[in-house]
C-alpha positions, -999 to 999 in steps of 0.1 A, spaced: -513 438 511 -491 457 486 -483 440 453 -455 450 429 -451 439 393 -419 436 374 -404 422 342 -372 412 325 -356 436 300 -377 424 270 -409 418 290 -412 381 282 -410 372 319 -432 390 344 -431 386 381 -451 397 411 -441 402 447 -467 405 475 -465 419 510 -434 435 524 -398 423 518 -380 407 547 -351 431 542 -335 455 517 -299 465 512 -268 466 491 -244 438 483 -208 446 474 -194 411 468 -175 405 436 -200 379 424 -230 404 427 -209 431 410 -199 408 382 -235 395 377 -252 429 379 -226 447 358 -225 475 384 -203 485 414 -231 474 439 -263 453 438 -295 466 454 -314 437 468 -348 431 483 -354 398 501 -387 380 500 -401 347 513 -405 323 484 -443 322 487 -444 360 482 -427 358 447 -447 346 417 -439 343 380 -470 355 362 -458 352 326 -430 335 307 -418 309 333 -406 288 304 -381 315 296 -364 315 330 -329 301 330 -308 295 361 -271 298 368 -257 286 401 -220 294 407 -223 283 443 -250 265 464 -258 299 480 -271 316 449 -294 304 421 -294 334 398 -325 336 375 -327 354 342 -346 356 310 -332 332 283 -344 355 256 -329 389 266 -306 379 294 -324 403 318 -318 395 354 -348 388 376 -340 373 410 -317 351 430 -329 322 451 -308 317 482 -317 282 494 -296 283 526 -314 315 537 -349 304 526 -352 338 508 -354 351 473 -336 383 463 -357 402 437 -334 428 423 -349 462 432 -346 474 396 -368 446 385 -398 459 407 -398 497 400 -428 504 422 -412 491 454 -404 519 478 -368 508 482 -356 515 517 -322 499 523 -313 489 558 -277 476 555 -247 468 533 -233 433 531 -199 421 519 -186 457 524 -151 444 528 -151 438 490 -165 472 480 -152 492 451 -177 520 457 -176 536 492 -211 548 502 -215 572 531 -251 568 541 -249 560 578 -262 524 573 -245 495 590 -218 480 568 -211 443 574 -177 429 564 -196 398 552 -231 390 566 -250 396 598 -245 367 622 -281 356 619 -274 350 582 -243 329 588 -218 357 587 -193 370 612 -215 400 621 -184 422 620 -190 458 610 -167 479 587 -163 516 593 -178 540 567 
């Protein structure tokens, strides 16, 4: 089973993910853009039991703007680590946090909010796929 290691910006918090992610893609919502400081957020979704904090758990702080997303970051450096999504039963470990992961995105979500149009042939959902509580509506590239 593959294992990948990552850390916050200063290295005080270290995490480990095991196995394969449940999915990978890009989120274009305003919240993710604002949180990440970029025009798009690259995510990898994992079952909670596949994600472990191996160092510095006492330095993890949480910010929850909505019940959908509990954003986790290092309280020393502010480095972003992951987002717990309780309604989905999944944890989004930011792909930049686990640099050895062979990142293979499969879709775009919240593309109706995009500020950076990406022409990659992947499905672009206006919000979320229906199985994740969205409309399932696709947006043209």
